[in-house]
N, C-alpha and C positions, 0 to 999 in steps of 0.2 A: 504494499500500499504506499502510495506517495501522498504526502501532505503538503499543500501549497498555501502559504499564508499571504494574503493580499491586503492592501490598505483598506479597501471598502467594497461594497457590493458592486459598484460600477467596474472596478478593476477585475473582480471575479467574473462578472459577466463578459467583459472584453476577452479575458484569457480563454474562457470556455468557448465563446463564439469563434475565436480564431482556431481553436482545436477542431471544432466542427467544420469550419471552412476548409481546413487542411484535409480533413477526411473526405469532404465532398470533391475536392480537387483530385484526390486519388481514386475515389469511387463515386462516380456521379449519381448512382442510384442507391446510395447508402440508406439503410433503414435506421432512423433516429428515434429512440424512445424518449418521450417527453414527459415531464412532470408538470403539475399545475400548482397554483398558489402564488403568493407574491414573491417568494425567493428567486425563482428562475426568470422572472420578467426581464431583468437586465441582460440575460443571455439572449433571449429572443429579440430584444430591441437592438442589441449590438449586431446580432447575425443579420437581421433585417436591413440594418444600415449598410452592412458589407454587400449584401445582395443588390441593393438599390444603387450603391456606388460602383457596381460592376467588378467588385473585388473577388466574387465567387458566384458561380452559377448553381443555384439550388433547384433548378427546374426539374431535375430527375430525382430529387430526394423523396423519400417515403417517410411518413410520420406514424409512429405507433404510440397508442395511448397506454399509460401505466395502470390506470384504475378508473372506475366509474361508479357513481351512486346507483343504488338499486331503487327503482320505482319512480325516478324522474323521467319524464318523456325526453326524447332525444332533442327536442327543440327548446327545452327549458333553459333559460339563460345561464343557470348555474350547474347544468349537467356538464360533466367534464368534456364531453364531445363538443358542446357549444364553446366552452372555454378554449379548448385546443384549436378549434377552427378559427376562433376570433383572435387569439393571441399568437398563434404559430402559423397555421396553414395559410390563412388569407394574407397576412403581412408578407410572407415569403413568396406570394404570387402563385401558390399551388391551388389545385382544385380538390374537391372532396375525394376524387379517385385516388389521391396520394395518401389518404388517411385510412387507418385501420384501428378499430377499437372494439371492446366488448359491448353487448347489447344489454344495458341495464334495465331496459323495459321489457325484456323477454318474459314470456309466460313461464318458460322452463329455464330458470336462472342457472342451475347446475349445468345444463346442456350448453348454455351460452358461454359459461366459464371454460368448459372443455373445448368448445369450438374455437375460442380465441387463443387458448394455449397452443392448439394444433396449428392455427393459422400463422402464429409467430414462427413456429418451427418450419412450416412449409414455405414461408417467405424467404428462408435463408438465414433467419436469426437477426437479432438486433445488433447493429454495428457499434453504436454508442448509446448508452442509456443514461440520461440525466436524471438525477435523484435529488430530492430534498430530504430533510430529516425532521421528524416531529420532536417536540420537547421531551417525549418519553422514549426516543430512540427508534421510532417506527420508520420504515421506508415503504413506499407505496402505502397501502393501508394494512401492512403486516404489523399488527399491534403486538405489544410485548407478550412473549411466550408463543409466538407463531413458530411453526416448525421450520427449521433451516433448510428442509428439503421440499417445502410446500410448493404446490403448483397454483395456477390461476384458479381462484375460488371465491366464494362468498364469505365475507367477514362481518362481524358485528363491531361497530365502532365503540371505542371507549368514551366515557363521559368527557374526558379531557379533550379528545380529538374533536368531538362534536362542539365543545365549547370553543376550541381554537378556530373551527370552521364557521361558527355562527356569524362572524363578521361579514360573510358573503351572502347571508340571508337576512330577511326581516326580523327573524326571531329564532331562538334556539329550537323551538318546536318544529320549525320548518326543515331542520337539518335531518336528512335521512339517518336511520339507524344502521343500515346495511350498505355494503359496497361490494363490487367485483374488483379484485385486485390481482395483479400478477403476483404469484407466490415468490418467496425468497429463492427457491430453487430455480424458478423461471427467470428471475432477475439475474441471477448469477450466470446464466447462459449467454448473456450479452458479451460481446468481445471486449468492450471497454466500459467501465462503470465510472461515472463522474458525479460525485456528490458535492453539492454546493450548500453551504450553511453560513448565514449571516446573523449577527446580533447576539447580544449577551445571553438572551434567552435560550439559545441553542448550545451554549458553551458546555454544559454538563453532559448533554447527549453526545456532543462531538468528542469530548474526552473519554467517555465510556466506549464509544465506537472505535477510536483509534488506539487507545492505550489500555483499555480494559480487556477482560477475557472475551473470547467468542462465546456468546450465550444468548439463548432464545429470548431472555428477558430484555435484551438490547438488540432488536432485530438488525440494525445497521451494522453491528459488529461482524456480521457474516461477510462484510466486504474484505475482511482480513483474509478470507479464504480465496479471494479472486486473484488471478495472475496479473490483471491490469486494472487496478482500482486507484482512482485519484480523488482525494478529498481536498476541495478548495474552500478556505474559510477566511473571513475577514478577521481583523485584529480582536474584535469583540468576541466572536465565536471561538477564537483560539485562546481566550484568556485563561482557560483551566487546563491547557495542555502542559504537562511537565517537561516534554521534550521540544517545546516550541523553538528554542534557539537552535537545536539540532536540525529541525525541519527547515528553518530559514537558511542555515548554512548549506545543507545539502541541495536545496533548490538553487541557491546562488551559484553553486559550483557545477551545476548540471550543464552539460554540453547543449548548445542550441539545437543540434540536429535531433535530439531525443524527443523534443516536444513534451507534452504531458500525457 
């Protein structure tokens, strides 16, 4: 696992956007796994700016959804399908045909989970998966004590996660109790995992993820098992890392050709 400490969210967004741009220059039809929420917005904004400036061609990119609320219609403004289309697909100039995600409104939710897991595999797999992290260490919606071998499935959200997400709804009562999420085992199949965390509120989760033991109680700690995982954090989110100076030194000495 590589840990990169940046000055702020904008710097993290630029760094990851350039990594995605490099991938698209090498592989025009790369499958990009995207996360939702406020944390990854600087990534999408920086990547969109590069596309509009002609620095990278994203027209062949494919976009894969990480998770979806159960019970919200696809057209609901806070369904993750709507969010991804609005914040990623449309700004990059892509059409809906470039997008793939689970059906949270399906009558048979379990079948929808299995179908999406299968579709990811049949598409050739995710080339780069962008991740956020919850204050309790969850990735995707794999809440604490999720199996580290789990596949795409339905999960019940914790009270904390629903409270954290209530800011996107008119009230806590409107936040769904269930989601479809890629499992930890599914996420670990991506070729490159990039986790972005910003703000002091994520500092404890980041420290447990990076320096703690691999444990289901901190789902993000599973990134330690991946051969190419990068954790990008701002100074606030890095504030509880015991090895912060080491991470700064190793990144400063890293050859340019390695990228992240």
